[in-house]
N, C-alpha and C positions, 0 to 999 in steps of 0.2 A: 157239571162243567165239562165241556168237550176237551179232549186231548188235542194238543197241537200236533199236526202231522207234518207240515212243511211250511215254507215261507220264511218269515222274519227270524231274527236272531242269528248268532254265529254258526250254530249247529246245522240248521236247516233240515232237521229230521226229528224222529220221535225221541222223547225224553228217556223212555225205557231203553232205547238203543244206546243212548249216551252212557247210562249207568253200566251197561254191559261192556262198553268199550273201556271205561275207566277201570273196571275190574280186571280186564285183560292187561291193561297197562301196568297196574299194580303187580299182577302176577308176573309179568315180564320183568319188572324191576327186581323182584326177588330172585329171579333166575339170573339176571345180568349181574347181580351182586356177587353171586358165587363165581361167575365167569370172571368178574373183575378181580376177585381175590386170586384166582388161578393165574390171571395175566400178570398181577403184581409179583407173584412167586416166580414166574418164568422170567420176568424183567430183572428181578434181583439176581437170579441165577445167571442171566445173560451178562450182567455187569461184572460179576465175579469172574466169568470166563473171558471177559474182554471183548465180547461180540457186540457190535453196534447195529446189527440188522434187526429189522422189525420181525419179531417172532409172533406169529398168529396163534390163536387158540387151537389146540390139538396138534401143533407142530412140535418139533424138537430143536433144541439149541445145538448148533454145530460145535463140535469139540475136536480140535486137531489131535488130541491124545487118544481118544477112544476109537476113532475110525479114520484112518489116514486115507482110505480110498475115496470116501464120500466127502472128505473135508474140503473146504474152499480155501485152505491156507496153503500158500506156497512160499518158498524162500527165493528172494530176489535181491540182488545187490548186496548180499551180506547181512540182511536183516529180515526177520520173518514179517511177511506182509500178506494181508488178506486180499484175495482176488475173487471176483464173482465166479460162481460155479460154472457158468457158461464159458468162461475164459480160463478155466483152471489148467488147460493143456497148452497155454501159450508159452509158458516158461518151463523148461525141463527141470526135473528134480535133481538138484545138485547140492552139495554141502555149502554152507554159508561162505566159507573162505574160498571155495572154488570159483565163485562168480567173479571175484575181483582179481584173484591171483591166478597164476598159470598162463598169463597172456604175455607173449613176446612182443612188447610194444615197439621195439626197434624194427622187428620184421614186419609188423603191421604198418608202420610208417613207410617202410621201404615199398611194400606192396601198394600202398596208397599213392605214392609218387609214381610208381609204374603205371597204375591205372589212369592217372590224370594226364600222362604225356600225350596220348593220341587225341584228347578231347579239345574242343574249342576253348581258348583261354577265357576265364571269367574276369571281367573288369566292370566295376561300378563306381562311378564318381560323379554324381549329379551336381548341377550348378549350385544348389543351396549348400552343399557340403563345402565347396570351395569358398563361398562367401562366409560361411560360419567359421571356417578355420582361421581366416584373417581376423575376424572380430574376436574370436576366442583368445587368440594370442595377445590382443590388447587387454582383454578383461582379466586374463590370468595375472597380470601385473598387480591387480587390485585385490587378488584373493589372499586370504589368510590360510585357508585350508583347501585342498583339492581332493574331492572324492571321486575315485575312478571305479566305474562299474564294469564288471566283466561277466561273461556267461560261465557259470560253474561247470558246464559240460565241456567247454573248450577255453580254459583260462589263458593259455598261451596264445591261441589264435586270435583272441579278442584283445590283445595287448598292442597298442599303437607303437610302432617302432620309434617314433619321434617324441613320445610322451616325456621321457626322462629329460631330454634337452629343453623341452618347453617349460617344465616345472622347475628345474634347477634345484635349489635348496628348500623349496617350499614344503610345508608339511603335507603329507599325503596319506589318505586312508583308502585301502583297497577293499572293495565289496564284491564278493562273488555271489551274484544273484541266481535265482532258481536252484537253491540248494535242495529243494524237494525232488529234484530230478536226478540226483546222484546218490550213490550209496554212502554209508557211513565210513567205509574203508577209503573211498576216494576223498571224502571230506577230510579225514584225518591226515591222509597223505599230503594234500595241498596245504593244510594248516601247518604241518611240520616243515614243508618246503619253504613257505614264506616266513615262518618264524626264524629259520636259519638265516634268512636274508634281512632280518630285523625290519620286516614290513608288517604293519598292523593290518590284519585281515579280518573281515566280518562276513559271515555267511547270512544271506537274507533271502526272503521270499516276498517279492513285491506284491503278489496277488493276495497273500494271506497276512502280510504285515509282519512276518517274523524277522527280527533283527533290526527293525526300523528305529525303535526307541533307543536301543543300544548305540546305533549309529549317531543319533542326535546327541546323546550324552557325550560320546567321544569327540564329536566335532566341536561341541561347546568347550570341552575341557582343553582341547588342543589350541583353541583360539583365546584362552583367558589371558595369556601374556600380551595380547594385542593392546588391551586397555592399560595394562601396567606400564608399557612403554609410552603410551600416549599421556599418562599422568605425569611421568617424569619430564615430558616435554611441555607440560602445561596445557594439554589439549583435553577436550571433553571426551568422555567414553562414547563408544559407538558399538553397534551390533557387529559381531564377527561375520565375515563373508566367506562362504564356502561354495565352490563351483563343482558341479556334477558333470563329469565327462565320461565318454565311453563310445563304443561302437553302436551302430543303429540296432534298435530292437533288443537291447539287453536289459531294459526295464528301468531306465532313468526317470522318466516321468511318472511311472507307476509307483516308484519308491518315494518320490516327492509327495504324491497324493496320499500315500499311506502315512507319511510323516505329519502332514498337515491335517489328516483325517477328513479331508474334503477334496473334491475334484477341482484343482486349480490349474492343472496342466493337461493338455490333450494327450490321451494315451490310447493305443490300439495294438493288437498283436501282429503288427507288420512294420517293417522298417520304413523310415522316411515320413512319419507322422509329424514330429516336431521339426519345424523349419526355421525357427528364429530363436534368439536368446530371450530369456524371460526371467526377471527377478521376482522371487516370492519370499515372504517373510515368515519365519518359523519362530513364533513367540517374540520376545523383546531382545533376545540376545543373539539371534542367528538369522542371517539372510542367505537364501539358496539361489543359485543360478542354474536354471534348467537350460540345457543346450542340445541342439540336434546331434545325431550321431556323426562321428568323424571317422574317416577311413583314409588309408594311404592313397595317394594319387594313382599308384599302380600296384597291383597285387602281384608281386614277383613269385611268391610261393603258391602254386596252384593247389597243393594239398591243403593249405590254410583256407584258400578260397572255397574249396569243396566243403570243408567243415562249416564255414560260415553259411553256405547255401543249405546244408543239411539242417542246421539249427535255426534257419530263417533269420539270420542276422545280416542279410544282404538282399538287395532288390531282386525280385523273382524274374524280372526281365533280363537280368544279366546272365542267366544260365539256362541250360536245357534241362527241363524237369526229368526227362528220361535218363539222361546221363547221370544226374545226381542221384536219382532213385536206384539206378543200377549199382552205383558204388555203395550206397547205403545198404542195400541187400547183401552185398559181398562183405561189408564191414560187420553187419549183424551176424552173418553166418560164421565169422571167425571169433566172435565173442562168446565165451561159455555161458553168459547170462541168457542168451537167446539160442544161437546155433542153428544149423540147417533144419533140425527136427522141430525147433520152436516155430520157425517161419512156416514150415509145411503144415504144422498142426493148426496154426492160427488162421491161415488163409485156405487151408484144405486143398493145397496144390501139391500134386505129386511131381515134384521137380527138385533138382539139386540146387540149393540156394547159393552154392559156391560160384555158380555162373548166374550173375544177376540178370543178364539180358534174357536168358532162357526162362528164368523164374517169372519175370515180369510179363513175358509173352504168354505163358500159360495162365497167369493170373488175369491178364486182360481178356483172354478168350473165355474164361470161366465167369467173370463178373461184369466186364465192361464192353462186351461185344467186340473185342479185338482192339480197343483203344488203349495203347500202351501208356500214353500220357496220363490218362485217368488212373491207371493202375499204379504208376509211379507216384502220382500225387497222393494216392491213398496210403501208400507205405510211408511217405514223408510225413503226412498228417498224423498217422498213428505214432510215429516216433516223437514228433513235436509235442504231442499230447501226453506222452509218457505211458503209452499202452504196452510198451515192451518191458516196462520196469525201470529201475534206476540204473541208467547207463551213462557213463562218461566216455567221451571219445578221445580223451587225453589223460595221461598220467605225468606226474612231475618228472623232469629230466633227471637222469642219474648223475 
């Protein structure tokens, strides 16, 4: 019988060749089993060291204790945090307590006020906010609980000056969103500050869902007495109503979507996405009102306006990107968590970051062909994405 050389079948070749291939595969499996055991040993060692990076065969697990020069661990914002090896020089080596302490916040606020005086005033009050403010005042009368969302990086700047008069004696829950962008020292300082004022505060992260379930439980617990009062009046029980209010782009809609575990409200990382009031139901016991961001009609404090622009909590058409980027560079240069050396090492610019305009000019010539606007936008984007570490632009007032 003749041997089949080609043609039909899946192999399309000699049978003898197939047997050789199978032998090679079996031999390769025996080799890969030893490699797999080595990989599992390295993986187990990696878990004990707390390293989550993928360790390939033949590599070594990075350890911050054994070799501090080649380690990709840096201290930032008061907590040890891992940084990629290519970005290890972004943050200077400082003790954990030195990143949050040692800042004269009063002097920093005074400098910020001085920097904002010669700039064009920042004002942003689009038409949908004026319409929403009127409707929200009517809806607040029906609320059992009000959940106020603020940006954890600037909790005082994202507080509406008329919120207390609107709410009156209604129960309020304060949520500081984006807790992953501030240090533990800042978090504890704000928690202590609001605890002294007898304000219930929750730290959350709308993107990862941290703190959302706790928020739902507290909102339901505060609204339980609603039905007890209704029963005494002979009325049927109903779901508790909670309104979610706050400045634009502080994470109101993202928080609702995390609570509901599905996308019910439009959300995007820019202000002005939500433009109308919307009721959504959270289980059988709670109804949530998603509202557009509200702002004062006029921003009298331009230092607050600059912070809103830096954190992207206000429309980008209301400010000059170059002016805001210049002030951000000067702020970061005065914070020990970054400093002038950290900015120079990150962007590889040989310039004094204490002069923000000079720094952006050299950065634009080096990376953007002299476009200062693009250089400013780059620095702002890096800060908003947390690439400078855990940084808060405010501390509780003394």
